[in-house]
NUZAGU-837041 format. One record per residue: residue in one letter; x, z, y of N, C-alpha, C in turn. Coordinates in steps of 0.001 Angstrom, whole numbers, padded with zeros to 6 digits, always signed. Atoms other than C-alpha are relative to their C-alpha. Layout:
BEGIN
AXZYXZYXZY;...
// end
This chain:
BEGIN
M+000676-001195-000507-035415+012583-023461+001027+001111+000205;I-000853-001151-000318-033520+015410-021759-000883+001060+000633;L+000802-001083-000553-035057+018781-021012+000501+000403+001379;A-000387-000646-001248-035095+020164-017491+000652+001335-000341;T-000690-001269+000289-032800+023183-017321-000879+001211+000295;G+000824-001130-000434-035512+025334-015734+000467+000593+001306;Q-000508-000569-001251-033360+026067-012705-000770-000549+001192;D+000778+000401-001166-035460+026031-009542+000492+000685+001273;R-000601-000650-001166-033181+027932-007163+001402-000573+000208;C-001330+000496-000331-029902+027086-005421+000853+001134+000543;Y-000925-001091-000328-026809+029184-004728+001268-000571+000611;D-001258+000452-000578-023675+028914-002626+001181+000452-000862;T-001201-000320+000761-020090+029387-003777+000170+001496-000189;G-000087-001453+000116-020383+033131-003150-001093+000612-000845;G+001062-000500+000863-023410+033413-005449-001269+000390+000723;K+001179-000356-000781-025930+033879-002631-001040-001106-000115;E+001069+000984+000057-029316+032177-002979-000194-000647+001360;I+000153+000766-001234-029808+029428-000388-001141-000996-000162;P+001025+001052+000126-032510+026830+000431+000566-001212-000726;C-000470+001111+000829-032281+023882-001959+000126-001345+000721;P-000054+001345-000567-032983+020849+000294+001388-000372+000525;G-001274+000508-000468-029844+018801+000854+001219+000502-000739;T-001159-000562+000702-027652+020751-001559+000532-000922-001086;G-000399+000818+001134-027598+018180-004366+000053+000771-001308;Q-000075-000843+001188-027913+021043-006838-001158-000261-000957;D+001025+000088+001036-029919+021166-010051-001332+000536+000511;G+001224-000626-000494-032451+023454-008349-000747-000846+001008;E+000667+000916-000925-033173+020763-005749-000690-001131-000758;F+000546+001174+000686-033700+017824-008122-000898+000356-001184;Q+000772-000460+001172-034976+019630-011253-000346-001160-000932;F+000228+001155+000868-034557+016444-013309-000082+000420-001462;G+000220-000294+001410-035642+016405-016943-001473+000259-000246;I+001405-000199+000348-038890+016961-018796-000299+001476-000233;S+000449-001377+000212-040872+020191-019003-001466-000043-000408;A+001405-000062+000416-044271+021345-020219-000572+001376+000306;T+000721-001254-000231-046826+023993-019259-001411-000146-000557;P-000830-001006+000663-047827+025675-021456+001001-000670-000935;R-001009+000588+000879-044746+025126-023565-000182+000424-001446;F+000050-000525+001361-045406+027316-026607-001423+000322-000428;E+001290-000350+000597-048386+027771-028908+000264+000846-001238;V-000194-000910+001131-048483+030726-031292-001030-000302-001075;K+000870+000233+001148-049885+030027-034745+000395+000981-001094;G-000347-001034+000963-049818+033192-036813+001381+000553+000275;E-001355-000509-000192-046184+034152-037334+000967-001090+000434;L-000823+001121-000428-044940+030794-036086-000310-000374+001449;V+000163+000467-001375-044440+029275-032622+000308-001493+000042;H-000173+001445-000156-044902+025559-031928+000490-000275+001413;D-000515+000415-001296-042737+024215-029099-000624-001357+000322;L+000751+001212-000314-045050+021638-027534+000861-001051+000697;L-000872+000920-000716-042157+020091-025609+000940-000759-000935;T-000994+000619+000886-039681+019387-028423-000555-000380-001363;G+000587+000265+001306-042002+019263-031448+000429+000980-001079;L-000533-000922+000999-040127+022069-033211-000918+001201-000218;I+000766-001195+000361-041699+025054-034979+000988+001078-000420;W-000929-001106+000213-039882+028395-034962-000749+001231-000507;P+000585-001317+000264-040575+031789-036538-000101+000779+001305;Q+000127-000801-001213-041895+034064-033820+001046+001109+000024;N-001031-001028+000113-039473+036704-035084+001375-000662-000024;A-001315+000626-000107-036011+035591-033933+001072+000768-000762;S-000930-000774+000828-034384+038246-036137-000562+000115-001411;L+000683+000048+001294-036066+037185-039349+000838+000604-001121;F-000876-000496+001057-033041+038062-041479+000631+001357+000326;E-000397-001342-000443-032292+041284-039529+001494+000159+000240;F-001438-000230-000109-028522+041148-040065+000741-001322+000164;P-000817+001217-000111-025826+038622-039082+000667-000342-001322;M-000626+000458+001248-024111+036574-041778+000925-001173+000301;G-000879+001151-000126-021457+033902-042312-000777-001296-000036;W+000667+001296-000144-022219+030214-041860-000552-000518-001320;E+000492+000481+001290-022472+029257-045533-001117+000899-000529;E+001092-000917+000364-024585+032376-046142-001276-000378+000740;A+001165+000381-000802-026872+031209-043340-000705-001209-000597;L+000595+001181+000626-027396+027827-044966-000721+000368-001290;E+000623-000431+001249-028156+029535-048294-001250+000830+000272;A+001164-000823-000346-030551+032010-046625-001203-000875+000336;V+001095+000907-000349-032595+029115-045242-000526-000704-001254;K+000458+000586+001265-032698+027505-048703-000925+000959-000747;R+000862-000995+000666-034171+030750-050055-001363+000075+000676;L+001292+000033-000706-036852+030643-047348-000874-001113-000558;N+000747+001148+000524-037862+027237-048684-000467+000241-001430;Q+000399-000322+001368-037883+028446-052276-001182+000959-000022;E+001076-000995-000089-040176+031291-051232-001232-000545+000721;G+001122+000575-000741-042397+028993-049135-000379+000833+001203;F+000254-000867-001154-042035+031129-046005-001050-000598+000932;A+001104+000360-000901-045186+030972-043841-000746-001245-000473;G+000724+001121+000567-046537+028305-046201+000740-001328+000049;F-000761+001243-000126-043728+025761-045690+001302+000077-000786;S-001251+000047+000763-040693+024628-047642+000963-001024+000592;D-000890+000962-000662-038962+022410-045073+000750+000638+001168;W-000788-000689-001021-037102+025013-043023+001441-000481-000041;R-001409+000370-000080-033597+024215-041848+000708+000874+001039;L-000811-000604-001052-030771+025784-039889+000058-001018+001133;P+000064+000990-001076-031148+024137-036445+001367-000576+000336;N-001254+000555-000489-028493+021731-035248+000242+000481+001428;R-000382-000568-001308-026732+022432-031967-000976-000399+001104;R+000913+000434-001049-029181+020402-029883-001381+000635-000178;E+001280-000666+000251-032246+021911-031551+000028+001440+000496;L-000061-001403-000404-031118+025494-031000+000150+000121+001509;R-000243-000069-001443-029900+024817-027480-001232-000430+000809;S+001198+000435-000713-033271+023252-026587-000846+001176+000487;L+000745-001189-000418-034668+026778-026263+000567+000645+001261;V-000686-000682-001107-032162+027770-023555-000619-000385+001339;F+000611+000153-001323-033678+028246-020083+000983+000578+001014;F-001138-000368-000845-031107+028370-017276-000370+000769+001254;Q+000388-000883-001101-033118+030463-014814-000444+001337-000592;A+000305-001257+000677-033165+033455-017148+001273+000536-000637;K-001118-000602+000724-030796+035847-018888-000525+001167-000825;N+000327-001153+000859-030939+038448-021638-001495+000154-000331;P-000564+001211+000595-032515+036398-023199-000187-001218+000905;V+000116+001251-000759-032095+032854-021868-001129-000847-000594;L+001192+000671+000506-035627+031826-022793-001000-000165+001140;P+000965+000220-001073-038484+030436-020666-000856+001236+000258;P+000843-001154-000321-040571+033055-018831-001318-000071-000758;G+001247-000065+000747-043570+034191-020818+000112-000474-001428;H-000182+000464+001387-042061+033032-024116-000607+001018-000969;P+000685-000900+000930-043800+034499-027186+000897+000592-001096;F-000869-000418+001092-040723+035279-029311+000275+001497+000018;K-000283-001432+000159-039871+038713-030633+001352+000169-000683;G-001246-000332+000680-036631+040331-031703+001153-000925+000333;V-001083+000908-000376-034384+037936-029778+001268+000802+000276;F-001291-000658-000183-030779+039129-030065+000731-000676+001151;H-000687+000549-001163-028820+038717-026835+001451-000311-000354;G-001326+000333+000489-025885+037293-028716-000019-001347-000695;W-000247+001316+000605-024773+034460-031009-000897-000289-001201;Y+000778+000522+001126-026905+032376-033400+000684-001262-000526;W-000609+001162+000631-025584+029810-035885-000811-001272+000213;T+000628+001303+000152-026307+026095-035808+000547-000633-001282;S-000434+000697+001206-025912+023648-038710+001081-001034+000287;T-000942+001023-000440-023401+021553-036750+001432+000523-000029;T-001414-000351+000064-019704+021761-037569+000704-000428+001289;A-000822+000369-001155-017174+021717-034719+001023-001042-000437;A-000877+001089+000439-015412+018360-035133+001458+000278+000332;I-001376-000252-000408-012325+019649-033322+000732+000893-000998;N-000566-000809+001081-011776+022146-036174-001120+000310-000983;P+001148-000119+000906-014143+021842-039168-000116+001342-000730;R+000176-001364+000527-013486+025448-040242-000932+000814+000900;Y+000847-000671-000988-015663+026325-037245-001333-000742+000121;A+001314+000601-000236-019337+025695-036463-000518+000454+001362;W+000551-000307-001322-021294+025660-033210-001000+001147-000077;N+001018-001048-000145-023276+028688-032109-000393+000128+001465;V+000567-000117-001342-025438+029478-029086-000218+001473+000307;H+000127-001389-000433-025426+032737-027110-001290+000170+000791;F+001310-000141-000640-028948+033861-026186-000058+001112+001037;G-000060-000891-001151-027783+036439-023670+000251-000785+001269;G-000384+000752-001188-026169+033979-021288-000178-001496-000087;G+000262+001424+000149-026647+030469-022743+001185-000850-000390;R-001159+000808+000379-023110+029410-023683-000161-000601-001397;M-000078+000586+001332-022519+027096-026635+001474-000236-000309;F-001394+000133+000390-019162+027426-028352+000058+000028-001521;Y-000116-000012+001455-017789+027353-031892+000680+001280-000477;S-000568-001199+000626-016903+030249-034204+000431-000340-001415;H-000437+000174+001378-015082+030506-037507-001191+000186-000924;K+001167-000035+000874-017556+029866-040291-000117+001289-000805;E+000068-001283+000693-016660+033224-041871-000433+001124+000931;D+000537-000995-000925-017714+035073-038697-001476+000217-000305;E+001408-000312+000263-021140+036694-038755-000839-000198+001249;R+000925+000309-001090-023949+035421-036573-001431+000125-000519;L+001396-000038+000412-027743+035694-036577-000507-001408-000317;V+000561+001262+000476-029963+032982-038022-001453-000109+000449;W+001362+000262-000476-033122+031483-036476-000396-001371-000547;P+000321+001290+000619-034526+028749-038773-001054-000770+000791;V+000921+000872-000714-036635+025832-037594-000561-001032-000982;R+000552+001118+000746-038861+023084-038961-000722-000917+000995;G+000714+000929-000858-040729+020058-037588+000873-001148+000453;K-000706+001176-000499-039795+016695-036147+000534+000262+001394;F-000663-000241-001282-037300+016970-033292-000103-001243+000864;L+000277+001140-000863-038229+014734-030361+001112-000283+001003;L-001158+000240-000844-034824+014921-028634+001067-000744-000810;P-001009+000772+000726-031715+012866-029510+000745+000808-001061;A-000861-000590+001023-029758+013596-032683+001365+000301+000602;T-001302-000408-000531-026318+015151-032234+001074-001058-000191;G-001016+000995+000325-024427+012187-033689+000845+000372-001205;Q-000831-000403+001143-022825+014236-036484-000534-000613-001293;R+000365+000660+001246-022794+012376-039799+000820+000499-001188;S-000869-000528+001053-020166+014293-041798-000340+001456-000271;C+000238-001388+000386-020375+017609-043651+001309+000623-000483;Y-001237-000722+000306-017725+020270-044254-000331+001374-000561;D+000183-001360+000491-017335+023525-046149+000662+000993+000953;A-000523-001048-000883-016157+026838-044680+001506-000085+000173;Q-001449+000173-000115-012515+025883-045290+000361-001234+000816;G-000237+001174-000817-012927+022726-043204+000195-001270-000776;S-000149+001198+000819-012798+020298-046118-001283-000820+000042;R+001168+000878+000005-015094+017290-045985-000663+000032-001371;V+000750-000052+001253-017840+017477-048631-001147-000998+000068;S+001206+000823+000029-020775+015367-049747-001116+000739+000728;C+001064-000638-000779-023720+016029-047436-001215+000377-000838;S+001212-000176+000793-026338+015924-050177-000220+001463-000394;G+000376-001356+000371-028096+019275-050554+000620+001103+000820;T-000678-001045-000780-026010+021082-047937-000908+000645+001039;G+000823-000520-001092-028720+021495-045292+000700-000060+001347;Q-000755+000095-001240-026105+020679-042662-000552-001111+000892;D+000385+001005-000977-026636+018612-039538+000321-001406-000505;G-000423+001308+000476-024709+015722-041122-000867-000561-001105;E+000935+000465+001023-027224+015561-043969-001354-000337+000609;L+001380+000119-000456-030484+016008-042082-000161-000979+001165;L+000035+000961-001114-029644+013942-038956-001263+000163+000843;S+001245-000270-000702-032547+015613-037190+000074-000441+001460;G+000074+000451-001379-033587+014043-033900-000178-001494+000093;V+000216+001424-000240-034152+010636-032352+001300-000764-000260;P-001212+000782+000279-031674+008041-033718+000527-000685+001261;W-000630+000648-001140-029213+006451-031303-000152-001515-000081;P+000018+001462-000001-029589+002807-030257+001413-000544-000223;E-001294+000642+000223-026798+000396-031123+000033-001341+000727;P-000930-001010-000499-024976-000114-028907-000721+001023+000880;R+000610-001019-000843-025710+003087-027030+000225-000295+001482;F-000367+000173-001410-023924+002120-023799+000135-001478+000367;E-000145+001349-000541-024114-001033-021687+000745+000078+001324;I-000799+000011-001222-021574-001832-018971-000614-000957+001005;H+000470+000831-001108-022826-003138-015618+000966+000212+001165;G-001011-000167-001035-019721-003418-013467+000564+001410+000004;E-000513-001371-000134-018828+000069-012225-000945+001045-000587;V+001049-000894+000480-021927+001537-013861-000226-000208-001498;V+000304+000059+001437-022745+002367-017497-001411+000519-000228;H+001362-000399+000340-026337+002488-018751-000006+000623-001380;D+000171-000672+001291-027020+005023-021516-001391-000350-000511;R+001280+000465+000515-029756+003355-023543-000738+001082-000788;L+000642-001110+000709-030444+006618-025414-000825+000859+000944;T+000671-000921-000929-031396+008712-022378-000617-000701+001203;G+000482+000703-001182-032053+006082-019717+000826+000263+001240;L-000818-000337-001158-029416+007555-017393+001078-001045+000249;F-001101+000864-000393-026752+005611-015494+001169+000873+000463;W-001203-000767-000321-023201+006988-015239+001036-000907+000667;T-001137+000766-000494-020195+005915-013237+000933-000274-001175;R-000900+000311+001104-017846+004101-015595+001294+000805+000115;C-001153-000864-000228-014934+005995-014039-000440+001448-000094;A+000392-001394+000234-015131+009599-015240+000900+000998+000712;D-000815-000900-000828-012669+011029-012692-000092-000510+001429;L+000351+000596-001283-014129+010385-009266+000703+000608+001193;A-000601-000643-001172-012192+012807-007030+001197-000763+000580;P-000287-000423+001374-009704+012007-008568+000698+001349-000011;G-000657-001289+000157-008317+015259-009919-000984+001159-000006;L+000804-001211+000066-009583+018828-010184-000566+000355+001368;T+000637-000405-001254-012032+020098-007554-000665+001357-000161;T+000909-001144+000019-013963+023193-006607-001410-000529-000194;W+001397+000411+000178-017707+023169-007216-000534-000632+001282;E+000464+000512-001280-018417+022646-003510+000590-001378+000286;E-000629+001305-000206-015923+019767-003330-000638-001080-000870;A+000626+000970+000897-017645+018106-006285-001222-000639+000649;F+001178+000550-000675-020850+017705-004255+000415-000942+001134;S-000488+000865-001076-018830+016209-001375+000464-001343-000550;V-000436+001236+000639-017290+013642-003742-001199-000904-000285;V+001197+000783+000316-020764+012547-004852-000670-000506+001277;A+000580+000432-001277-022017+012433-001258+000748-001221+000546;E-000794+001136-000460-019156+010042-000443-000330-001250-000821;L+000433+001141+000822-020160+007810-003393-001266-000619+000574;N+001268+000492-000542-023641+007553-001906+000196-000666+001357;R-000273+000610-001304-022263+006821+001565+000562-001411-000176;R-000627+001301+000260-020237+003930+000092-000849-000912-000879;K+000861+000740+000933-023093+002792-002192+000792-000475-001212;Y-000834+000269+001164-020869+003016-005228-000809-000739-001066;G+000690+000798+001002-021842+000348-007762-001280-000635+000502;G+001209+000562-000593-024554-000778-005342-001140+000991+000137;F+001058-001013-000028-026476+002542-005410+000372+001160+000926;S-000231-001137-000898-026889+005484-003051-000798+001229-000434;D+000746-001159+000510-028740+007940-005306+000770+000706-001118;W-000822-000733+000966-025819+009352-007304-000153+001495+000213;R+000053-001457-000097-025842+013050-008058+000961+000613-001014;L-000757-000751+000992-023767+015668-009831-000973+000345-001118;P+000973-000216+001083-025403+015899-013292-000270+001473-000262;N+000243-001374+000450-027131+019056-014441+000635+000182-001381;I-000749-000273+001234-025729+020719-017556-000641-000672-001214;N+000628+000689+001132-028304+019185-019914+000302-001496+000009;E-000377+001403-000088-027556+015694-018626+001430-000203-000489;L-001386+000096+000465-023824+016259-019174+000084+000145-001516;E-000082-000243+001445-024330+017654-022682-000566-001159-000801;S+000615+001113+000722-026417+014612-023616+001009-001076-000383;L-001029+000985+000296-023228+012517-023637+000767+000309-001286;V-000851-000446+001108-021667+014524-026495-000403-000654-001319;D+000157+000461+001381-021232+012914-029909+000698+001041-000867;A-000540-001129+000760-020777+015864-032289+000826-000415-001213;E-000843+000486+001091-019002+013664-034845+001474-000030+000405;Y-001357+000237-000489-015911+013437-032625+000465+001095+000953;H-000590-000908-000981-013575+015389-030371+001141-000730+000710;S-001165+000472-000774-010839+014764-027785-000074-001467+000409;P+001163-000741-000474-013117+013547-026255-001150-000020-001009;A+001193-000057+000849-016455+014437-027862-001009-001052+000454;L+000818+001163-000320-017821+010984-027135+000078-000976-001161;S-000045+001004+001058-018722+008166-029490+001231-000879+000188;R-001240+000766-000064-015658+006087-030336-000167-001332+000728;A+000246+001265-000693-017297+002999-028823-000353+000205+001472;H+000386-000247-001396-017821+004651-025425+000826-000884+000937;P-000688+000925-000902-016887+002430-022442+000615+000668+001232;F-000396-000693-001218-015846+005125-019949+001519-000013+000194;L-001407+000014-000377-012517+005160-018111+000398+001339+000608;E-000547-001231-000595-010306+008104-017072-000785+001239-000441;V+000746-001153+000520-012145+010573-019306+000904+001230-000013;R-000772-001236-000126-010967+014135-018662-000556+001086-000916;E+000298-001071+000955-011219+017477-020436-001271+000768+000324;F+001139-000848-000351-013925+019310-018479-000600-000436+001332;Y+000761+000526-001129-016614+018590-015873-000971+001025+000585;W+000998-000807-000700-018659+020396-013249-001411-000543-000254;S+001407+000380-000088-022443+020388-013502-000559+000528+001312;S+000672-000472-001222-024895+020997-010658-000791+001275-000247;T+000803-001152+000413-026352+024005-012517+000791+001290+000156;T-000623-001316-000178-025487+027533-011413-000271+000888-001210;S+000228-001017+001027-025044+030310-013970-000899+001085+000562;F+000901-001057-000452-028037+032588-013502+000518+001371-000418;Y-000580-001272+000458-026132+035266-015427+000903+000581+001081;D-000839-000400-001132-023651+035384-012526+000169-001222+000895;P+000010+001198-000839-024225+032909-009660+001329-000326+000682;L-001336+000379-000456-020529+033027-008708+000579-001124-000855;W-000473+000978+000967-020096+030684-011664-000999-001154-000104;A+000860+001149+000272-021472+027234-012487+000286-000508-001404;W-000137+000523+001353-022030+025512-015818+000897-001224-000014;A-000929+001120+000156-019494+023018-017098-000016-000483-001439;L-000154+000576+001335-019023+020691-020057+001484-000122-000309;Y-001369+000111+000485-015760+021050-021982+000022-001175-000980;L+000240+001226+000741-015654+017470-023181+000992-000229-001136;T-000929+000125+001127-012559+017689-025382-000630+000587-001257;K+000605-000705+001123-014411+020149-027621-001467-000365-000191;G+001450+000147+000039-018039+019398-026740-000717+001293+000299;A+000558-001333-000266-018584+023008-025623-000685+000057+001360;V+000687-000248-001262-020887+024246-022853+000372+001405+000456;G-000450-001288-000525-019378+027023-020729-000169+000055+001497;I+000135-000220-001441-018911+028152-017142+001383+000050+000654;G-001226-000124-000780-016295+028181-014380-000309+000583+001360;L+000168-000558-001338-015805+030046-011102-000102-001125+001019;K+000266+001088-000933-017165+027904-008296+001127-000238+000993;Y-000959+000150-001096-014373+028575-005815+001361-000523-000448;G-001279+000507+000471-011497+027393-008027-000046-001485-000300;R-000084+001413+000381-010305+023829-008592+000198-000076-001513;H-000067-000143+001449-011157+024023-012283-000390-001261-000766;F+000590+001075+000783-013042+020869-013271-000009-001329+000755;Y+000055+001347-000550-013435+017121-012705-001435-000367+000378;V+001305+000442-000510-016313+015149-011170-000396-001323-000648;W+000619+001197+000561-018537+012605-012923-001389-000068+000618;A+001299+000110-000674-021742+011255-011370-001001-000776-000848;V+001113+000601+000749-025129+010178-012730-001086-000407+000974;R+001190+000357-000771-028250+008512-011411-001096-000397-000975;G+001144+000390+000829-031720+007640-012686-000697+001195-000582;R+000782-001033+000679-034315+009597-014561+000041-000252-001499;V+000014+000153+001442-034403+010264-018265-001292-000670-000422;K+001191+000695+000497-036798+008124-020246-000593+000785-001171;P+000587-000623+001186-039299+009534-022768+000331-000807-001232;L-000363+000687+001233-038408+008743-026355-001148+000020-001007;I+001148-000037+000895-041896+009173-027829-001103-000885+000567;
// end
C-alpha cells in the first residue's frame, strides 16, 4: 500500500501550471490510495481512516520542542498517565509521520479540511534513527514536507500516535542512543523495537529479466537504476521514460517516472549507502533520483529521493541534478 501524494496539478520547468494530459507527471496519473472522508474526529483524537492511525487532534500537545530521547520519554509519560484513555501511544516512525504529508498543500502540508489544531510549520521527531549516522534521527517538516535527519540533541516538536499502521514497516530493526551507540531495543519505544507497519515478504524482490517486482508494494521497477545514463534535468527525465515506452523496455510500454511516495517506498531504514535492503537486486544504483511530483511550496522545484541517506528533499527542475529510475504497475492493497 502506498498513499497517493495528493498532487492533482501539473507544472512546467518554470513553475507555471499546465494541463496534465501527456505530461507523465504525478498530477496526471495520481497513483496511490486515498480516502474521502479521510479523518474522523473522536473527542480529542483523530482517526485516520486511510492508514489506521490515531493522532491527538492537538499537534502541539507538548507545547515546546525537545531532544529525541526526551521525546521518547515524554511519550512514555503519556502512557503512564493514560492520555485520552489509552496507554499504547508511541513516537511515530518515519513512515507513520510522513503518511500525513499532502503534496498539494503547504504551511501546513496536510490534506485540505484536516481537523488538526496547533500544527507547527516546522520539524517533528520520528522514532527512526538515521542509519547513515546513528547520532541523528529522522524528522519531518510540516511547512514544506521534507524528511531529513537531525542530531538527536536538537529540539523538535512531538506528535504521538497509536493504532495499527496499515502501510509497510520502515525496515529498521536496530536501536541506538543519542550518542549513536547500539542498544537493546527492549523498552526504548524506538522504531526498531515496535516494528510498526506491515511486515515485508521474504524475499521482497523478484527478478524478471530487466524488471524487478516488489512483492511488498506490487510495483515493478527497472532493474537498472540509471536509465539516462547520468544526471538529467527534470524535463529530460520524462523524455528518458518516454523512450523506454517507445522501445517497450522489458516488454512493457507503461513505464513512468515514479511519484515521491513510490520512490520512498523502496527505502530500508536499517541501511544506508544505499538505503536499500542488502538483498536488493538492482544495478547501477545512484545517490539521488527525480520523482514526478512537483514541490507545491515552490513549483520551480521537484521532489527527489536521496537514496544514499534515505532522505526526501527537492531539486531545481532546470538543473542536471538527479538520476532517472522508472516504475510501472499499481500498488496493491495490503489489508
